[in-house]
VEXKOLMAR-306888 format. One record per residue (C-alpha): residue number from 1; x, y, z. Coordinates in steps of 0.001 Angstrom, whole numbers. Layout:
N
NUM X Y Z .
...
***
This chain:
64
1 159 -171 148 .
2 2983 2412 354 .
3 2761 3120 -3751 .
4 -1125 4059 -3383 .
5 -129 7521 -3893 .
6 2005 6531 -7179 .
7 -768 4662 -8854 .
8 -3212 7120 -7807 .
9 -5415 4839 -6098 .
10 -7287 6895 -3935 .
11 -10223 5073 -3031 .
12 -11352 1252 -4018 .
13 -15154 -667 -3998 .
14 -17090 -2901 -2330 .
15 -15510 -3509 722 .
16 -17307 -4324 3835 .
17 -17778 -1939 6852 .
18 -15293 -4430 9193 .
19 -12772 -3564 6593 .
20 -12441 -375 6092 .
21 -10205 514 9305 .
22 -7255 -1177 7284 .
23 -7693 1146 4071 .
24 -8384 4661 5965 .
25 -4805 3789 7414 .
26 -3027 4010 4551 .
27 -5551 6751 4052 .
28 -7523 4733 1115 .
29 -10951 5397 1783 .
30 -14070 2850 374 .
31 -16387 5017 -2873 .
32 -18890 2032 -2523 .
33 -19955 -73 597 .
34 -20463 -3646 511 .
35 -23113 -5023 3247 .
36 -23370 -8541 2555 .
37 -26298 -9958 2541 .
38 -29012 -12542 1074 .
39 -28685 -10317 -2047 .
40 -28464 -11826 -5613 .
41 -30018 -11856 -8946 .
42 -33077 -14003 -7711 .
43 -33602 -12765 -4402 .
44 -33482 -9077 -4625 .
45 -35120 -5912 -4354 .
46 -37911 -7808 -7636 .
47 -39354 -10028 -5058 .
48 -41100 -7990 -3267 .
49 -41251 -10785 -383 .
50 -37869 -9405 245 .
51 -38051 -5861 497 .
52 -37978 -6055 4366 .
53 -34818 -7433 5052 .
54 -33181 -5080 2073 .
55 -34243 -2240 3609 .
56 -32894 -3132 7096 .
57 -29562 -4077 5717 .
58 -29667 -432 3462 .
59 -31064 1499 6381 .
60 -28171 388 8621 .
61 -25539 379 5387 .
62 -26235 3786 4603 .
63 -24693 5974 7586 .
64 -21756 4155 7654 .
***
């Protein structure tokens, strides 16, 4: 991670909040959060039966 400035690396996508302290220690931010959950191509927002769980996960994750 010492060469991140040389490479122009300022952010990385799709890390879980538990991993943020490691990259923050090196001056890198997470530009797109990954919240592990039950979302897949078939078990996502298209199925209304998954909405309650997804809304809960996102309400917890978005403020992070």
